[in-house]
N, C-alpha and C positions, 0 to 999 in steps of 0.2 A: 502493500499499500505508500510506503516510503516513497519508494520509486517511481511508481503511476504519479504521486503527489507532484515530486519533482519534478518530472518532464513535461508534466500540463503545464509549470509556472514556467517551463523555461517557453514552450509551445506560446503560451498565450503574451507572453515577449515578442517573439519573434516567428512566426507561424514559416515562414520561408524559408528557414532550418530543419526543418524537419518535413519538408514537399519537396519530392522527388518529380518528375516533370515528363512527357511524350514528347516526342519531336513538332508535333503539331497537332493541334487538336479546330472545335468548330465553333465559332463567332457567328453570332446572329444580328442581321441590322433589318430593322425597322423601319420603315418609310412612308411619309404622308404627304398631303395636299389638301389644305383644307377647301378648296374651291372644287376640289372633283375632278381636275380637268390635266392634272402629271405636271412634272417637275416645270414644262415649260423650256427644255434644252439644259437645267441646271446638272452640274456633275458631280458627284460625291467623288474622290478617289483617298481607297486605303491603301496605304502601304504598311508590309511586313515583312520583317526583312530585305529579302532580295524580288519579293513579290507582289503587284501592283495590282490593284483592283480596281473598275472605274463601272458606278450604279447611275443606275438615272431613275426615274420612275416616269414609264409611259402608258397614255392615255387609252390607247389601241395598239394591240388588242387584247392589252393587259387592262388592269380595272385601276382609272387612274388617281383614284382615292387614297391607298394605300398599299403596300406590297412588301413582305417579307422575304429573305434571301439568307442561305448558308453560305458560310466560304469559309477556307482553313486559314488561321495565323500559326506564325512560328513562334514557339515557344523560348521564352526569354530574347527574341529579338525588337529591334524595334518597332513601335508601332504608330504607327502618322494617318491624321483625317485631314482631308484639305475639301473646300469644297471652290467652285466656279457657278457660282450662280447664272441662273437665267431669266426668262420674265418672270413677273410677279414673285418675285423676291420670297415675300412678305408669307405668303401662303406657304412657303414648304417648312417641313419639321424633319428630324430622324432619330434613329435611339440604335444606341450598339449596346449589342449584353456578349459576354462573355461566354463560355464553358459551361459552366454554372451558375448560369440565368442571370449574375449580376449587370446590372448597370455599370456599362463601362463610361459610355457619355450622349449624352443627352440634346439638343441644340432647342433653343430658340426658334420661334419663328422668324423669317430673313437672316440668316444664317448670314454672317461676313464673309467676306471672299478672301481665300488664302488657307495657312493653316492655323484647322481651327482644336485640335488635340493629340498631344505628343504622351509617349507612355510604351509598354513593354508589353509582347505579350504573355500569357499564362495559361500555359497548361497543365494543370496540376494532375497527376495520376493516384490521388488517394482523392476519391470525389466524396463530398456532402453527402450524407443519408437522406432521402425521401420521404414521399408520403408520413410525414411523422403526427402524430397522432394522439390527443390526450385521450384515453379510451375513459377512463373513470376516474370522479372526484369524493373525495367521504370529506371529511371533518378535517383530519389530521395526515390523509396521505393521497396518493395519485399514481395512479398505471398511464404508464406511455408507452406506446410504439413506434417502430419507423421499419424501411425497407431501403437495407444496405445497398449499392450501388458499387459497382464494379466486378473484377473476377475474383478478390481476395488473394490468399487469404488474411482475413480481418482478425487479430489483437482483440478487438474489442472495441468498443465506446466510450465517452466521457458526456455526461448529462450536466452542465451545470447550473443549478436554480436557486433563485433570491428572491426579496421586493421587487416587485413593481416596476418597473424604471433603472433599475439595476446595467451597469455592464460587465461581462466578466471580464476579468484583469487576474492578476498573481494576486490572491488572497479576497478576493471580492465572492460573494458567495458564494455554495456548500456544492459538491462533487460527490457526485457516482459516477463509477466505471465498473462497466459491466462486461460478459463479453456474448451475452446475445442480445438481437435486437430486440428489448424490451427492459424497463423496468419498474418499480414502483419506489416513489419516493416516501417517504416516513417521516414522523414529525413535525409535519406543518402546523401552521397555527392554524384552528378556527377562523371561517370567515376571512380571509384573507387574499390579496389578490397576487400571483407570481408569474412569474418569468421564467422560460427556461431556452437553453441553447443545446444542442446535440454536434460532437464534432467524432468522426469516424476515424479508429486506430487503425491503418492501413499492415502495421508492422515494417515489414524490410521498405515499403514502398512510401511512407513516411503518415503527416495526419493531415486530416480534411480542413475544410476552411471551418468557419463556425454557420451552423443556420441554423435559424432565429431572430432575434424570439419568438416563441409561442407563449401562451398565456392562460391559465385558468384562475378557479375562486374557488376555494372551499367550500363547505357548508357549516352551518351551527350544526354543535352533534343535535340536542332538540328545537326544533324551531317547527312550528303547527301553526297554521293562522287557517281565519276562512277564503276560499279563493272563488265565491261565486254565491250570489244569494238567488234561487231556484222561485220563490214568493214571499210575501206579497211582488207582483208584477210592477209596483208602481207604490208611492209614499200619499198618490192624493185617495181622499174619500177612505180612509180608514176604521174600521170599526176592531172587532174582534179576531185577529188574522192568525192564520198556522205560519209560522217562518219555518221554509225551508232553506236551507245553507248546504252545502262544499265544503267540506275541511280536508283540506291539503295536505300533506307533511315533506317543508321545505328542508327539511334536517336532515341528517346521516344516520339518524335513527328511527326503525320502524318504532310506529306507535300505533296505540288500541288501545280502546276505554277512553274517549278522551273527552273531562270535563266542560263545560263551556255553560256562560251566563248569557 
């Protein structure tokens, strides 16, 4: 456990030291035109290492409102985005996402001419887990599951959790390390909002980026209340009426034989 905690602290100080990478990976470019008549000659140029791609949004035979393309980026190579405007430049916008669906760059409408972005291509071999789900929540525990991504082998997964709004870092939040893609977090406070993050440990292939935050709120242990009034239907012209209500259990403890006045 000590070695796992030490490794996690080092990870949060700098994930890049733990990640290895493949030569190329797919990035996604989403192109938009607010008027829906294409980019009218505007051209986007993306350079990754020694490779150069040019993109534009066409009105015919394609949809002039939006289009999505996938292209290959070279890992750890310079990445540059340049724009040459056409007519009606204020209608133009676009977004670039990396291999793990992180936003790399988003233009404002009417992008400026010339170089808009410079960075470095990133193709991690250890990917973030997906389908992260809060399956069940009680008063003092919560069960979480996810789907591993990649060929493995997987050494395990870290789940970092804490009060809503916290940011993971060395000494911040609580940590659970598991070797199966699910965990039950114990010792939580009742009626409290929590955030959590999940990282995949690919052993010799490194550690993924941080997936999250995801959120849940625990319940009170005992919490019964009136959830509906079935009768009377109205508060007008009442005499001696029979009142029918629905009692609901909002807490985590099973309830029966509830007294009310």
